C-alpha positions in Angstrom: -3.1 -17.1 15.5 -4.9 -15.5 12.7 -8.2 -13.5 12.8 -11.3 -14.9 11.3 -11.2 -12.2 8.4 -7.7 -11.4 6.3 -8.4 -7.7 5.6 -5.2 -5.9 6.6 -5.3 -2.4 7.5 -2.1 -0.2 6.9 -1.4 1.3 10.2 -0.1 4.8 10.8 0.5 4.8 14.4 -0.3 2.9 17.7 -3.6 4.7 19.4 -5.0 4.0 22.8 -6.0 0.2 22.4 -9.9 -0.5 23.0 -9.7 -4.2 22.6 -7.4 -7.1 23.7 -4.3 -7.7 21.5 -2.9 -11.0 21.6 0.7 -11.1 23.1 3.7 -11.8 20.8 4.4 -10.4 17.0 2.8 -12.2 14.0 4.8 -13.7 11.3 5.6 -11.4 8.4 4.4 -14.4 6.3 0.8 -14.4 5.2 0.0 -17.1 2.6 -3.7 -16.8 2.3 -5.2 -14.1 -0.1 -6.0 -10.7 1.4 -7.1 -7.4 0.6 -5.8 -4.1 2.0 -8.1 -1.7 3.5 -7.0 1.9 4.3 -8.0 3.5 7.7 -7.2 7.0 9.0 -10.2 8.1 10.9 -8.8 11.8 10.8 -9.4 11.8 7.0 -12.9 10.7 5.9 -12.1 11.0 2.3 -9.6 7.9 2.7 -11.0 6.3 5.7 -12.1 2.6 5.3 -11.4 2.4 1.4 -9.8 -0.7 -0.4 -6.5 -0.7 -2.2 -7.1 -1.5 -6.0 -4.7 -2.0 -8.9 -4.8 0.0 -12.2 -3.0 -2.2 -14.9 0.1 -0.6 -16.3 2.3 -1.8 -19.4 4.7 -4.7 -18.9 2.5 -6.5 -16.1 3.2 -3.8 -13.6 0.1 -2.6 -11.3 -0.6 1.0 -10.0 -2.1 1.2 -6.7 -5.2 3.6 -5.9 -8.0 3.8 -3.5 -11.3 2.3 -4.8 -13.1 2.6 -6.8 -10.6 3.6 -9.4 -9.1 0.4 -10.7 -9.8 -3.3 -10.2 -10.1 -4.9 -6.7 -7.0 -6.7 -5.4 -8.1 -9.5 -3.1 -5.7 -12.3 -3.7 -2.4 -10.6 -2.3 -0.1 -12.5 0.0 2.7 -11.5 2.4 6.3 -12.9 1.7 8.8 -12.1 4.3 7.1 -8.5 4.8 6.5 -7.8 1.2 3.1 -7.4 -0.5 3.2 -10.1 -3.4 1.0 -11.2 -6.0 1.0 -14.1 -8.8 -0.3 -12.1 -11.9 -0.5 -13.6 -15.4 2.0 -16.1 -14.5 4.3 -13.3 -13.0 5.2 -12.8 -9.4 4.8 -9.0 -8.8 5.9 -7.3 -5.5 5.0 -4.0 -3.9 7.9 -1.3 -4.5 9.2 2.1 -4.1 10.4 3.5 -7.1 12.4 7.2 -6.9 13.3 7.4 -10.4 12.7 10.6 -12.2 14.2 10.2 -15.6 13.8 7.3 -18.0 15.7 4.3 -16.6 19.1 2.6 -18.4 18.4 -0.2 -20.9 19.4 -2.7 -18.2 16.2 -1.5 -16.2 13.4 -0.4 -18.7 10.9 1.7 -17.8 7.3 0.2 -18.0 5.1 0.9 -20.6 2.4 3.0 -19.0 -0.2 3.2 -21.9 -2.3 1.0 -20.0 -2.9 3.9 -17.2 -4.1 7.1 -19.2 -2.5 9.5 -16.9 0.3 8.0 -14.6 1.6 10.0 -11.7 5.3 10.8 -11.4 7.4 8.2 -9.6 9.3 10.7 -7.3 7.9 14.4 -7.0 10.3 16.9 -5.2 7.6 19.3 -4.1 6.3 17.0 -1.4 9.4 14.5 -1.3 7.1 11.5 -1.9 7.6 8.4 -4.1 5.2 6.1 -5.8 4.5 2.8 -4.4 3.4 0.3 -7.0 3.6 -3.6 -7.8 6.1 -4.9 -10.6 8.3 -8.1 -11.2 11.4 -5.9 -11.6 13.9 -5.5 -8.7 13.0 -2.0 -7.7 13.4 -1.3 -3.7 11.0 -3.2 -1.9 8.4 -1.8 0.6 8.6 -4.0 3.7 6.0 -4.3 6.4 5.9 -5.9 9.7 2.4 -7.5 11.0 0.6 -6.4 13.9 -2.6 -6.7 15.7 -4.6 -3.8 16.3 -8.1 -2.4 17.2 -10.5 -1.2 14.5 -10.9 2.5 15.2 -14.7 2.5 14.4 -15.6 -0.8 15.9 -12.9 -1.6 18.7 -12.7 -5.1 17.0 -9.6 -7.0 16.6 -7.8 -6.7 13.4 -4.6 -7.5 11.6 -2.6 -4.6 10.3 0.7 -4.0 8.1 3.0 -1.4 9.6 5.5 0.2 7.2 9.0 -1.1 8.1 11.6 0.0 5.6 12.5 0.6 2.0 14.7 -1.7 1.2 17.1 -1.1 4.3 16.2 2.5 4.9 13.9 2.1 8.1 11.1 4.3 8.7 9.1 6.7 6.9 5.3 5.9 6.2 3.0 5.0 3.3 0.5 7.6 2.6 -2.3 8.4 -0.1 -2.6 11.6 -2.1 -5.0 13.2 -4.7 -4.1 12.0 -8.2 -5.3 12.9 -11.7 -8.6 11.8 -12.6 -10.3 12.2 -9.2 -8.1 9.2 -7.9 -5.9 8.6 -4.7 -2.5 6.9 -5.4 -0.3 5.4 -2.7 2.9 7.1 -1.7 6.1 6.7 0.3 7.2 9.6 2.6 10.5 9.0 3.9 11.5 9.7 7.7 11.8 13.4 8.8 10.2 14.6 5.4 9.5 18.3 5.7 8.0 18.4 2.0 4.5 19.3 2.7 3.2 21.5 -0.1 0.9 18.8 -0.7 -1.2 16.6 2.0 -0.2 13.2 2.1 -2.1 11.6 5.0 -0.6 8.2 6.5 -2.7 5.1 5.8 -3.3 2.4 7.9 -3.4 -0.6 5.9 -5.8 -3.6 7.3 -5.6 -7.0 6.0 -9.3 -8.3 5.0 -10.3 -11.6 3.5 -12.4 -10.3 0.8 -13.1 -11.3 -2.7 -12.6 -9.4 -5.8 -15.7 -7.6 -6.6 -15.7 -6.0 -3.2 -14.6 -2.4 -3.7 -14.5 1.2 -2.7 -11.3 4.1 -3.8 -1.2 11.3 -3.1 -1.5 15.5 -2.8 
């Protein structure tokens, strides 16, 4: 059973449910196009904003909250991985922890399209950049669940972060970045690096056409 809309919210944690949730677990494959809306009612600065893409070199897409970047409304979920066909390339959401330039066999992307790319891994808060690429970086893997909209109590489809390529747990968060933007980051399980705020994001699947848009510390 899929909901009439295909907007996916990134879920932080289960709260008291105010709607009737269907039994069973939804599959982790969603072929139809969807967008991602972030929900975290405790942080009004990020609540209900959409995930956008900012083109980087080599076909990579960096991920920011709207209005930064361009709307991303044609995403799919393949075996729990956010996937997209972009310029005849298949790109996937990954979590990249490299700090230094990559070796020749794994070249670093050309970031010239993004005027101020954020660090992939930052030690002060122990978080790692989430972005989309066709390369084989560690993938961000999600489960799919039903939940209740925190504002309307309506039933919705949510992405619940599961693992970083075999490392179970942790969560996806957003934090302030350069240029008055909010970027998507991965915070590992048991993270104690809290020198900057990176509130957890509840991702919601939403059937939305490119053009609908709104916008880690």
